[in-house]
N, C-alpha and C positions, 0 to 999 in steps of 0.2 A: 398582710392581707392577700396579697397578689402571689404568693409562693404556695405551691402545692402543699396542702396540710390535710391530714387524715387521723382518724382513730382507729383503734384495733382493740376489741373488748369481748367479753363473753356474750353469747346471744341473749342472755336473760339479764345483762347489765341495765341498772336503772339510771346510772349517771356515768359521765365519761371525764375523768379528772386528768387524763394526760393525752398528748397528741404529738405526732411526728410530722416534721416538715422536711422536704426534700427538694433539692435542684442541683443540676450539673453545672459546674463553673467552668470557665474557660481553663485550659491546662496550664500548670505552672511550669514556665520554662526557665532552665538554668543550664544553657548550653546543649539541652537535649529535651525532646518531648517526653514528658513523665506520664502521659496518658490522662484519663479522665480524673477530675478532681470534684468532690462533692461538697455541698453545704447541707449539713443535717442538724435540724433543731429538735431539741426535746422540750416540750412545753407542759407545764403544770398549771392547773387552774389557780389564779391568783385570790385565794379566799381572803387574804389580809387586806385587800382593797375594801372588802365588806365588813369584816369582823374586826373592830378597833379594839386595841389592848384596854382592858378595864370596862369595856362595855357589858350590857346584859348578856349579849350573845356569846362574848368572850367567857364570862363567868359561868354561863349554863354549859358551854362546851367543855371548860375545864372540869366541871363536875361530872360530866358524862364520860370524858376521857377519850372515847372513841366511838364510832358507829359500831353497832352490834348487828351481825349478820346471821340470821337463823334460817332454817330450811325454808320457810314460807313467808318470811318477813324480814324488814330491815328496820332497826330502831336508829334513826339518824343522830349523829352528834350535832349537827346544825339543821335548822329549818329546812323543809324540802324546797322552799321558794330558792334557797341557795344552792343546796346539794344537788337537786334534780333540775335546776333551771339556770340562774345566773352564773353559777359555777360549774356548770356542766358543759363540757366542750362539744355541744351538739352541732351538726352540719349546718351551713348556710346561715349562720349567726356570728357577729363579731363577738369575741370573748376575751377578757384580760386574763393574761397569764405571766408567769415567771418562766423564763426561758434560758437554756444553755444551747448555744449554736455553736457547732463544730465545722471546721473546714478539714476534710479527710480524703487522704489519696486512695488509690485503688487497692492499696495493701493494708488499709485500715489504719494508717498512721495519722494521728492528729497534727495537722499543720497549723492550726489557729483555733482560738476559742473566744466566745463572747458571752457575757452573763448580764441580763437585765430584764425590765419589764416590757412587755410586748402586748399588742392586739393581734390575735389570730383569727382566721376565718376558715374553718374546717370545710372542706369540699366533699368529704366522703366519710361515712361510718361503716367500718368493716366489722363483721363478727370474725373470730378466730377461724371458723371454718370457711368463710368467704376469702379471707386473706390467704389461707393455706392453698386454696384453688388458684387464686390470682399469682402466687409466687411460682407455682409449677406448671401452669398452663397458659401457653402463648395465647393472646387474643383475649385474655380476661382483663377486666378493669385494672389499670395501674401495674400490669405485669411486669413491664421493664423496670419500673421504679422499685417495686417490692423485690424482685429477684436481685437487683443490685444491693439493696439494703440487706437482704438475706446472706448474700455472699459476704458482705462486710461484716455482719454479725458473726458469722461462722469464724472469720479470721480473728475477730476481737475475742471470741470464746477460746480459741486455740492460744491466743497469746495469754489470756488470764491464767490457764491451767499450767502454761509453761512457766509462769512466775508464782506458782504455788497456790492458786485457788483451789478449793474443794468444792465438791458437788454434794448438795444436801437435797437432791431430788427425791421425792416419794410420791406414791400414787395418791390421786385425790378422787373422791367419788362425789356424785350428785344424787340426790333423792328425788324420785318422782312421786308426786302426791296426787291423789284423786280429789274431785271437787269438794270433798269434805274435809280436806287436809290430812288424810290418812296416807302414810307411805305405802306404796305398791310396788316400788322397783328401785333398785340401786344401779347406777350406771357409772362405770369408771371413766373419768375424764382423760381424753387423749391429749398429750402435749406435743404439738408439732412444731415446725419451723416458725410459724407465725407467733406462737407463745414466746418461744425462745428469742426471736427478733426483738420484740418489745422489750423484754428483759434485759438483753444485753445493751440496748442503748440507754435504758434507764440506769443500769449500772455504770455505764460510761459518764453519764451526767453526774451521777452521785460522786463518782471518783474524782472528777475534775473539779466539781464545786467544793469538795472537802479540801482538796490540794489548795484551791483558791483562797479558802476562808482560813486555813490553818496558818499559825504564825511561822514566819520564816526563821526557824530555830533548827 
């Protein structure tokens, strides 16, 4: 709860299911000063705390399969009391999460990892546009922290592609509707460093959780 934690999502997001935490650790010393070392947490809302296997909620969610996102509405897989409240990582509230926490050096090398159940307390809700400004403009909220994370994310991206990753990027569009729900404009979504930052740390968590859960064969 006392570690800096925040979310970065689209401006029109109704719920926030992932968060990042960040703090600078004392440098690792091994005969020399290796520079700053960071603890970075990737936190996902712990829906399993509320939706028990075999319960009515579980059976209904299985029937629905997923939430459905339409241009003007969302048909949720789970009741909005969960998806938009108890399982939404809103700021200034304690929330239950499943977390992957990494110790990472300045070159984006993972030096340690921990997985488990946590309680987080988000201190800031960024939109992608707000985070983009903070990454690049000194004096903006959390500029130092976001610029460090952005630099690490770029190094993680470079390493992924050096080991054979492929890019599946494609343009996304957003429809603008009038008060009656009639489409009046199409806007191309711009993907900036803030989008890629979140994606890179989510990929890092997925990769290390998969390695942790895979049989040692």
